[in-house]
Backbone as CSV, one residue per row, in Angstrom:
resi,resn,N_x,N_y,N_z,CA_x,CA_y,CA_z,C_x,C_y,C_z
1,MET,32.461,14.845,118.404,31.722,16.099,118.225,32.158,16.756,116.923
2,PHE,31.214,17.043,116.070,31.505,17.707,114.806,31.215,19.197,114.940
3,ASN,32.100,20.024,114.407,31.952,21.469,114.530,30.689,21.989,113.860
4,ALA,30.215,21.254,112.832,29.029,21.714,112.104,27.759,21.584,112.928
5,ASN,27.784,20.792,113.992,26.556,20.517,114.737,25.922,21.770,115.327
6,ASN,26.744,22.690,115.836,26.189,23.906,116.429,25.420,24.715,115.399
7,THR,25.946,24.760,114.174,25.252,25.474,113.105,23.984,24.756,112.713
8,LEU,24.051,23.424,112.603,22.888,22.640,112.192,21.722,22.807,113.167
9,LYS,22.016,22.975,114.441,20.963,23.110,115.449,20.284,24.472,115.416
10,THR,20.986,25.477,114.912,20.473,26.841,115.043,20.062,27.491,113.732
11,VAL,20.483,26.964,112.591,20.136,27.600,111.317,18.631,27.550,111.096
12,ARG,18.034,28.676,110.718,16.592,28.760,110.541,16.274,29.638,109.331
13,THR,15.206,29.298,108.629,14.694,30.130,107.551,13.181,30.191,107.688
14,ASP,12.629,31.386,107.656,11.175,31.539,107.694,10.725,31.865,106.276
15,TYR,10.105,30.907,105.622,9.770,31.026,104.205,8.610,31.995,103.982
16,GLN,8.822,32.985,103.121,7.795,34.002,102.923,7.724,34.496,101.481
17,LYS,8.157,33.704,100.529,8.250,34.183,99.154,7.047,33.846,98.272
18,GLY,6.110,33.062,98.768,5.000,32.719,97.891,3.932,31.920,98.601
19,PHE,2.919,31.556,97.840,1.841,30.724,98.366,1.297,29.889,97.221
20,LEU,0.569,28.842,97.563,0.019,27.927,96.569,-1.329,27.426,97.072
21,THR,-2.358,27.532,96.239,-3.688,27.055,96.631,-4.261,26.164,95.541
22,GLU,-5.284,25.430,95.912,-5.952,24.571,94.952,-6.563,25.384,93.815
23,GLU,-6.933,26.626,94.108,-7.561,27.485,93.105,-6.544,28.088,92.136
24,THR,-5.297,28.247,92.568,-4.306,28.918,91.712,-3.487,27.951,90.875
25,VAL,-3.452,26.664,91.241,-2.654,25.722,90.449,-3.365,25.403,89.138
26,LEU,-2.579,25.011,88.148,-3.137,24.625,86.858,-3.741,23.227,86.947
27,GLU,-4.671,22.934,86.063,-5.400,21.662,86.103,-4.496,20.470,85.812
28,ASN,-3.526,20.673,84.928,-2.617,19.587,84.538,-1.275,19.763,85.245
29,PRO,-0.782,18.745,85.972,0.473,18.899,86.713,1.688,19.127,85.826
30,PHE,1.663,18.614,84.596,2.779,18.869,83.685,2.863,20.362,83.351
31,HIS,1.709,21.003,83.158,1.698,22.439,82.877,2.142,23.234,84.105
32,GLN,1.716,22.787,85.289,2.146,23.449,86.520,3.653,23.308,86.706
33,PHE,4.161,22.120,86.429,5.598,21.891,86.546,6.374,22.752,85.548
34,GLU,5.895,22.804,84.317,6.571,23.607,83.298,6.612,25.076,83.701
35,ALA,5.518,25.574,84.280,5.461,26.968,84.717,6.501,27.237,85.804
36,TRP,6.581,26.349,86.784,7.563,26.529,87.854,8.995,26.373,87.346
37,LEU,9.216,25.421,86.451,10.548,25.225,85.893,10.999,26.474,85.131
38,SER,10.113,27.027,84.338,10.428,28.242,83.579,10.767,29.395,84.518
39,GLU,10.002,29.528,85.608,10.284,30.576,86.585,11.653,30.368,87.226
40,ALA,12.000,29.113,87.493,13.296,28.822,88.096,14.436,29.227,87.169
41,PHE,14.304,28.922,85.885,15.315,29.351,84.924,15.363,30.875,84.825
42,ASP,14.195,31.519,84.877,14.130,32.979,84.749,14.818,33.693,85.904
43,THR,14.951,33.027,87.051,15.648,33.639,88.186,17.161,33.589,88.019
44,GLY,17.625,32.948,86.935,19.060,32.831,86.704,19.646,31.522,87.197
45,ASN,18.795,30.582,87.559,19.261,29.283,88.034,19.602,28.392,86.837
46,ASP,20.889,28.276,86.538,21.317,27.464,85.393,21.159,25.969,85.652
47,TYR,20.901,25.591,86.888,20.734,24.182,87.236,19.291,23.882,87.636
48,ALA,18.354,24.653,87.116,16.950,24.433,87.468,16.465,23.059,87.036
49,ASN,17.116,22.473,86.017,16.709,21.140,85.543,17.439,20.012,86.265
50,ALA,18.212,20.343,87.300,18.871,19.303,88.096,17.844,18.663,89.018
51,MET,17.814,17.340,89.035,16.811,16.629,89.836,17.463,15.451,90.548
52,VAL,16.990,15.188,91.747,17.467,14.042,92.520,16.631,12.832,92.121
53,LEU,17.270,11.861,91.517,16.605,10.621,91.107,16.873,9.553,92.160
54,SER,15.816,9.003,92.728,15.955,7.961,93.748,15.410,6.635,93.225
55,THR,16.243,5.606,93.342,15.882,4.258,92.908,16.072,3.295,94.080
56,VAL,15.647,2.051,93.895,15.787,1.024,94.934,16.388,-0.224,94.298
57,ASP,17.414,-0.802,94.953,18.075,-1.961,94.359,17.413,-3.277,94.785
58,ALA,18.026,-4.373,94.392,17.452,-5.696,94.649,17.386,-6.034,96.140
59,HIS,18.175,-5.326,96.962,18.178,-5.556,98.407,17.321,-4.538,99.144
60,GLN,16.471,-3.814,98.380,15.573,-2.798,98.939,16.315,-1.614,99.546
61,MET,17.546,-1.389,99.090,18.309,-0.242,99.548,18.102,0.930,98.593
62,PRO,17.584,2.052,99.084,17.401,3.205,98.213,18.729,3.879,97.888
63,ASP,18.778,4.530,96.754,19.979,5.228,96.317,19.545,6.479,95.559
64,SER,20.203,7.588,95.808,19.844,8.849,95.172,21.056,9.497,94.542
65,ARG,20.811,10.217,93.444,21.870,10.962,92.777,21.223,12.069,91.954
66,VAL,22.011,13.078,91.612,21.500,14.186,90.813,21.738,13.898,89.334
67,VAL,20.679,14.009,88.540,20.771,13.893,87.082,20.066,15.118,86.491
68,LEU,20.198,15.297,85.187,19.613,16.462,84.536,18.386,16.088,83.706
69,LEU,17.308,16.812,83.923,16.114,16.658,83.088,16.441,17.171,81.693
70,ARG,16.124,16.375,80.663,16.454,16.772,79.305,15.234,16.990,78.416
71,ASN,14.066,16.537,78.852,12.885,16.739,78.033,11.644,16.387,78.852
72,ILE,10.522,16.982,78.472,9.226,16.574,79.004,8.475,15.988,77.814
73,SER,8.513,14.690,77.700,7.947,14.008,76.532,7.714,12.543,76.865
74,TYR,7.086,11.824,75.923,6.771,10.407,76.107,5.995,10.177,77.403
75,GLY,5.164,11.152,77.763,4.316,11.012,78.940,5.020,11.225,80.252
76,GLY,6.257,11.759,80.211,6.980,11.940,81.458,8.197,12.817,81.327
77,LEU,9.160,12.581,82.215,10.374,13.385,82.291,11.566,12.503,81.917
78,THR,12.377,12.981,80.985,13.440,12.142,80.441,14.823,12.546,80.945
79,PHE,15.704,11.553,81.002,17.109,11.776,81.355,17.928,10.696,80.661
80,TYR,19.247,10.883,80.658,20.134,9.963,79.942,21.253,9.486,80.860
81,THR,21.699,8.258,80.611,22.739,7.689,81.465,23.339,6.457,80.799
82,ASN,24.263,5.832,81.510,24.868,4.576,81.076,23.953,3.421,81.494
83,TYR,23.593,2.563,80.542,22.689,1.452,80.840,23.339,0.372,81.718
84,LYS,24.645,0.514,81.997,25.327,-0.432,82.877,25.665,0.195,84.225
85,SER,25.116,1.374,84.483,25.396,2.075,85.732,24.598,1.479,86.885
86,LYS,24.887,1.957,88.087,24.157,1.516,89.275,22.676,1.860,89.150
87,LYS,22.370,3.078,88.702,20.970,3.475,88.587,20.228,2.606,87.576
88,ALA,20.909,2.259,86.483,20.291,1.417,85.467,20.018,0.014,86.011
89,SER,20.941,-0.490,86.813,20.737,-1.800,87.443,19.537,-1.764,88.374
90,ASP,19.412,-0.683,89.140,18.266,-0.536,90.042,16.960,-0.496,89.248
91,ILE,16.961,0.281,88.163,15.752,0.433,87.352,15.331,-0.904,86.750
92,LYS,16.301,-1.700,86.344,15.992,-3.012,85.784,15.340,-3.911,86.833
93,THR,15.780,-3.768,88.075,15.244,-4.574,89.167,13.878,-4.075,89.621
94,ASN,13.753,-2.766,89.707,12.520,-2.144,90.200,12.317,-0.844,89.440
95,HIS,11.345,-0.814,88.543,11.188,0.362,87.690,10.478,1.522,88.373
96,ASN,10.024,1.331,89.623,9.429,2.438,90.364,10.522,3.341,90.931
97,ALA,10.319,4.643,90.803,11.340,5.588,91.245,10.690,6.919,91.573
98,SER,11.491,7.832,92.125,10.992,9.173,92.419,12.019,10.208,91.986
99,ILE,11.521,11.412,91.749,12.347,12.541,91.341,12.032,13.707,92.262
100,LEU,13.058,14.467,92.617,12.878,15.659,93.439,13.596,16.842,92.805
101,PHE,12.865,17.932,92.614,13.450,19.207,92.214,13.410,20.130,93.427
102,PHE,14.496,20.863,93.664,14.545,21.824,94.771,15.078,23.136,94.236
103,TRP,14.257,24.184,94.365,14.632,25.526,93.906,14.612,26.464,95.112
104,PRO,15.713,26.505,95.872,15.734,27.256,97.131,15.485,28.745,96.971
105,ASP,15.903,29.345,95.859,15.691,30.779,95.677,14.211,31.138,95.638
106,MET,13.387,30.185,95.217,11.945,30.409,95.174,11.221,29.695,96.308
107,GLU,11.995,29.010,97.168,11.449,28.250,98.294,10.416,27.240,97.824
108,ARG,10.819,26.460,96.795,9.907,25.491,96.186,10.567,24.128,96.018
109,GLN,9.741,23.103,96.094,10.142,21.742,95.744,9.048,21.129,94.876
110,VAL,9.453,20.172,94.040,8.486,19.335,93.327,8.929,17.893,93.498
111,ARG,8.029,17.060,94.005,8.277,15.630,94.159,7.416,14.885,93.159
112,ILE,8.021,13.915,92.481,7.314,13.176,91.438,7.586,11.684,91.619
113,GLU,6.533,10.880,91.602,6.665,9.427,91.707,6.088,8.770,90.463
114,GLY,6.719,7.675,90.037,6.205,6.957,88.882,7.070,5.782,88.507
115,ALA,6.859,5.289,87.306,7.605,4.143,86.792,8.492,4.593,85.636
116,ILE,9.663,3.991,85.543,10.640,4.372,84.526,10.621,3.386,83.360
117,GLU,10.640,3.937,82.155,10.681,3.155,80.927,11.886,3.589,80.087
118,VAL,12.357,2.695,79.223,13.459,3.012,78.316,12.923,3.823,77.145
119,LEU,13.632,4.877,76.773,13.223,5.676,75.629,13.498,4.937,74.320
120,PRO,12.771,5.272,73.254,13.048,4.672,71.946,14.489,4.942,71.502
121,VAL,15.038,4.014,70.748,16.427,4.119,70.288,16.671,5.417,69.531
122,LYS,15.740,5.792,68.666,15.927,7.013,67.868,16.025,8.244,68.759
123,GLU,15.241,8.273,69.832,15.295,9.416,70.746,16.672,9.521,71.380
124,SER,17.237,8.372,71.781,18.582,8.371,72.353,19.629,8.756,71.312
125,ASP,19.460,8.257,70.089,20.391,8.612,69.006,20.384,10.113,68.752
126,ASP,19.192,10.683,68.678,19.074,12.112,68.376,19.688,12.962,69.481
127,TYR,19.437,12.592,70.732,20.002,13.383,71.821,21.526,13.233,71.868
128,PHE,22.000,12.003,71.673,23.454,11.784,71.706,24.136,12.631,70.640
129,GLU,23.521,12.732,69.471,24.102,13.504,68.373,24.197,14.988,68.731
130,SER,23.328,15.467,69.621,23.340,16.879,69.995,24.409,17.218,71.033
131,ARG,25.031,16.210,71.612,26.016,16.438,72.680,27.343,16.944,72.107
132,PRO,28.130,17.662,72.920,29.461,18.082,72.481,30.348,16.869,72.181
133,PHE,31.302,17.061,71.301,32.204,15.983,70.896,32.849,15.305,72.105
134,GLU,33.346,16.102,73.050,34.057,15.539,74.204,33.135,14.680,75.068
135,SER,31.870,15.095,75.180,30.921,14.315,75.971,30.577,12.992,75.288
136,LYS,30.505,13.024,73.974,30.257,11.782,73.237,31.399,10.790,73.472
137,VAL,32.619,11.284,73.381,33.780,10.417,73.612,33.780,9.891,75.040
138,GLY,33.417,10.759,75.990,33.384,10.342,77.388,32.435,9.195,77.642
139,ALA,31.340,9.131,76.877,30.374,8.039,77.041,30.995,6.692,76.686
140,TRP,31.966,6.683,75.788,32.656,5.457,75.421,33.688,5.057,76.477
141,VAL,34.243,6.036,77.151,35.348,5.774,78.071,34.871,5.308,79.440
142,SER,33.785,5.918,79.939,33.371,5.663,81.313,32.574,4.370,81.463
143,HIS,33.076,3.482,82.309,32.321,2.299,82.742,31.636,2.704,84.048
144,GLN,30.577,3.474,83.922,29.983,4.180,85.045,29.660,3.275,86.222
145,SER,30.026,3.760,87.406,29.788,3.110,88.702,30.766,1.984,89.012
146,GLN,31.632,1.625,88.058,32.621,0.590,88.317,33.826,1.163,89.065
147,VAL,34.515,0.337,89.843,35.686,0.789,90.583,36.812,1.128,89.603
148,LEU,37.427,2.279,89.787,38.503,2.757,88.918,39.831,2.607,89.654
149,LYS,40.789,1.927,89.024,42.083,1.700,89.670,42.840,3.003,89.884
150,SER,42.814,3.881,88.885,43.501,5.159,89.030,42.929,6.171,88.053
151,LEU,43.030,7.439,88.421,42.584,8.514,87.540,43.409,8.535,86.263
152,ALA,44.665,8.173,86.378,45.552,8.164,85.212,45.040,7.197,84.141
153,ASP,44.515,6.055,84.572,43.985,5.082,83.612,42.816,5.686,82.825
154,LEU,41.933,6.398,83.532,40.787,7.020,82.870,41.238,8.090,81.890
155,GLU,42.175,8.919,82.309,42.658,9.998,81.446,43.375,9.449,80.214
156,THR,44.119,8.352,80.386,44.806,7.733,79.251,43.798,7.182,78.255
157,SER,42.768,6.518,78.766,41.727,5.973,77.884,41.002,7.085,77.143
158,TYR,40.753,8.177,77.841,40.046,9.299,77.233,40.874,9.912,76.104
159,GLU,42.142,10.111,76.343,43.011,10.672,75.308,43.092,9.748,74.098
160,HIS,43.111,8.451,74.345,43.154,7.479,73.252,41.890,7.563,72.398
161,GLU,40.732,7.669,73.070,39.461,7.747,72.345,39.307,9.082,71.607
162,LEU,39.843,10.156,72.191,39.813,11.450,71.506,40.548,11.369,70.170
163,GLN,41.700,10.730,70.183,42.484,10.576,68.954,41.790,9.635,67.974
164,LYS,41.174,8.588,68.499,40.490,7.612,67.656,39.360,8.256,66.865
165,TYR,38.601,9.161,67.511,37.426,9.746,66.864,37.677,11.146,66.300
166,ALA,38.903,11.617,66.362,39.205,12.962,65.863,38.784,13.103,64.398
167,GLY,37.945,14.101,64.128,37.488,14.334,62.768,36.439,13.358,62.273
168,LYS,35.932,12.506,63.159,34.948,11.494,62.762,33.651,11.669,63.553
169,LYS,32.597,11.059,63.057,31.339,11.037,63.792,31.437,10.010,64.906
170,VAL,31.052,10.405,66.097,31.095,9.489,67.240,29.743,8.793,67.357
171,PRO,29.699,7.486,67.183,28.414,6.776,67.285,27.977,6.645,68.738
172,ARG,26.700,6.515,68.953,26.201,6.310,70.315,26.511,4.891,70.766
173,PRO,27.142,4.741,71.941,27.378,3.389,72.462,26.050,2.697,72.766
174,ALA,25.987,1.417,72.550,24.763,0.665,72.846,24.443,0.699,74.337
175,HIS,25.460,0.943,75.167,25.251,0.943,76.615,24.873,2.325,77.158
176,TRP,24.566,3.261,76.283,24.235,4.617,76.723,22.917,5.054,76.073
177,GLY,22.012,5.624,76.875,20.748,6.053,76.284,19.814,6.665,77.305
178,GLY,18.553,6.789,76.919,17.614,7.541,77.722,16.548,6.726,78.425
179,TYR,15.984,7.356,79.459,14.859,6.815,80.205,13.802,7.907,80.339
180,VAL,12.583,7.494,80.617,11.516,8.434,80.949,10.802,7.944,82.198
181,LEU,10.639,8.829,83.168,9.834,8.515,84.339,8.419,9.010,84.063
182,VAL,7.474,8.079,84.019,6.074,8.397,83.739,5.358,8.573,85.083
183,PRO,4.959,9.796,85.421,4.433,10.080,86.762,3.053,9.484,87.043
184,GLN,2.889,9.073,88.287,1.580,8.723,88.826,1.159,9.734,89.889
185,LYS,2.149,10.506,90.368,1.869,11.473,91.421,2.865,12.633,91.347
186,PHE,2.344,13.848,91.506,3.162,15.053,91.649,2.829,15.685,93.003
187,GLU,3.822,16.283,93.642,3.553,17.127,94.800,4.327,18.439,94.640
188,PHE,3.595,19.549,94.690,4.189,20.875,94.596,4.239,21.484,95.996
189,TRP,5.434,21.856,96.431,5.672,22.363,97.789,6.137,23.804,97.717
190,GLN,5.414,24.676,98.407,5.804,26.090,98.497,6.030,26.426,99.958
191,GLY,7.235,26.888,100.288,7.520,27.240,101.670,6.628,28.374,102.154
192,ARG,6.151,28.264,103.397,5.326,29.317,104.013,5.853,29.598,105.422
193,ALA,5.479,30.749,105.953,5.922,31.154,107.287,5.468,30.160,108.342
194,SER,6.266,30.073,109.414,5.952,29.237,110.588,5.832,27.758,110.246
195,ARG,6.465,27.350,109.165,6.478,25.951,108.717,5.096,25.450,108.279
196,LEU,4.167,26.358,108.013,2.839,25.962,107.524,2.860,25.950,106.002
197,HIS,3.696,25.075,105.470,3.958,25.044,104.041,2.755,24.598,103.229
198,ASP,2.685,25.119,101.996,1.662,24.665,101.054,2.146,23.402,100.354
199,ARG,1.296,22.377,100.343,1.605,21.132,99.638,0.374,20.726,98.830
200,ILE,0.489,20.849,97.513,-0.603,20.482,96.620,-0.198,19.228,95.847
201,GLN,-1.010,18.199,95.961,-0.712,16.902,95.345,-1.664,16.620,94.188
202,TYR,-1.092,16.063,93.119,-1.876,15.558,91.993,-1.720,14.043,91.962
203,ARG,-2.825,13.313,91.985,-2.814,11.862,91.821,-3.497,11.511,90.510
204,LYS,-2.903,10.622,89.749,-3.474,10.264,88.457,-4.739,9.448,88.665
205,ALA,-5.870,9.974,88.150,-7.159,9.297,88.298,-7.512,8.488,87.062
206,SER,-7.056,8.955,85.903,-7.287,8.247,84.645,-6.223,8.728,83.662
207,GLU,-6.326,8.298,82.419,-5.338,8.708,81.425,-5.330,10.205,81.187
208,THR,-6.436,10.861,81.437,-6.533,12.290,81.141,-6.859,13.158,82.354
209,LYS,-7.168,12.551,83.490,-7.593,13.340,84.647,-6.686,13.109,85.859
210,TRP,-6.534,14.188,86.648,-5.749,14.142,87.876,-6.613,14.634,89.040
211,THR,-6.467,13.987,90.174,-7.125,14.424,91.386,-6.202,15.391,92.123
212,ILE,-6.696,16.587,92.451,-5.896,17.601,93.122,-6.340,17.688,94.584
213,GLU,-5.374,17.647,95.503,-5.713,17.707,96.925,-4.583,18.360,97.710
214,ARG,-4.938,18.958,98.824,-3.959,19.615,99.699,-3.510,18.658,100.795
215,LEU,-2.217,18.639,101.069,-1.660,17.822,102.143,-1.303,18.689,103.336
216,MET,-1.354,18.114,104.520,-0.892,18.819,105.702,0.596,19.158,105.554
217,PRO,1.029,20.305,106.098,2.445,20.672,105.963,3.361,19.752,106.762
């Protein structure tokens, strides 16, 4: 018996902060997403660009983790990571993935499905150059998702790399760079009272058009 179970059974929220209709949403889902993202930042949410990225590996096992949205470009939503990480391995095996944004203060979610592509090298170079010095060095040190024998080993390697690049330009590692998820579907979720939530879905109908439809809550 876990002590949290009693709380989990009884915690309730009746969502009453907004509504969403087919008539009020914007025609283009990227514009609708940008509007909601901007509102999330305006509420003081410094992590409004945090998104749950879900991938599937070669054994059909799904895996999720939080990454940061860094741009809306190249026809989709971009993020950066280690190309030798678990997520990168999954993407290489199956480029279909999903993204979830959750903004509890506004009682909103956005779900996005699509295929992931590698960003151009120059885009990764430019973004890497904008990162703080310590983060650039960290990209060289971390063998992301690999088993680490001890924290001391990581800290020693990091200190060594800090000294190595002190006063120098840190080049982007070939194993680090960007991806873009190109959406085929968006779903905008607005919490409503009595669990009768608003769910407006956009399905890509052509290169320039989206089909807008309401889903049951």
